[in-house]
C-alpha positions, 0 to 999 in steps of 0.5 A: 524239122520238116513233119510227115506223118502215116495216117492209119490203123493198124499202122504199127508194123508199116515199113514206111517211117524206115525207107522215108526216115531212110529219104530224108538222110541220104538227101540231108534234109532235115525232115520225120515221117512218123506213123500215127494210129488214126480211128476213122471218126477221128481223121478229120480231126489230125488233117485239121491237126496238121493242114498248117505246121507238117509238110505232108502225109500218106494213108492207106488203110482205113482211109484212102478213100475217106480222106478225099473230102477233106483235101481240096484238090484230090485225084480220084476217087482214094488218095494214098498221098497228101501235099500240105501246103499254104494250109491247102491239103493237096491229095496225090494218088501214088500208088497207081505208080506200083503199077505203071508200064506193066502191060496186060489185055486182063487183070484179076484184081482182088480188091475192092477197097481205097488201094483196090481203086488206087490202082485202077486208074494204072491197070492196062486192058480189062479188070475183073474184079473179086472180093468177098463180097461178090465174085469170088473165090477169085480166078485168075484164068485168061488173065496175064496179070494178077493184083492182090490188094487186099492186105491178104498175107498168108493165104493163097487166094488166086495160083499163079501161073508162069507167063502171068506178071504178078502184083502183090500190096501186102508184104512182110515187115521182115521181110519174109514172102507171102503166099502168093509171092511165094507161089507168083516164084516158085512159078517163074512168074515177073512179080511185085513184091510187097516191099518194091510196091512201097519204093515205088508209091514212095519213092513218088510222095516223096517227091512231091513233099522235097519237090526234089529227085528221090534217093531210089537205092536208099529206100530199097537198103533201108526195107531191105530189097537188094540194089 
């Protein structure tokens, strides 16, 4: 059996194992995806331990930037997908797929961690970054795209309006909408919620690991999205 993992903390609520295992089954692959709780101090050791015998990994909070230094090759300052090949660790940013093709003149980006840095290469237009340690609260006035790149689910960090597109990386495992996704839909916005974002980046990760086209419908169904 070929193994893939999710490295992060916390990972107990992640739907990535459900989604990727459904994808492997749909593709007829004898692969297994598991979630590993990894403390920051243990990250280097875990990557060393899997580099020879595993096919790859996803990397999530809080390791997306730290893991770059552990890669033999990496794209950008933030990595969410590792491909382990011939003892080498190759780092990729599939998070950028979440915002690929979304046109915008001005972007309200909430957050400045690994997730936010991963999205930056794919964001069109002028980007205004808001963080609690910097400019706060978020101001989406004049922006046509709002992106929540934080784990915040139950607090409405900014009030969306009808002419805006909203991308929210946060999600509840049971499928209920976050405060931002709910407000955006009520306002008539075009919305990419956390579940759709998960599928968009996960599709690219699957293809990098396996070299075959991802079974997108199976991945969407696994996380409760209509296909």
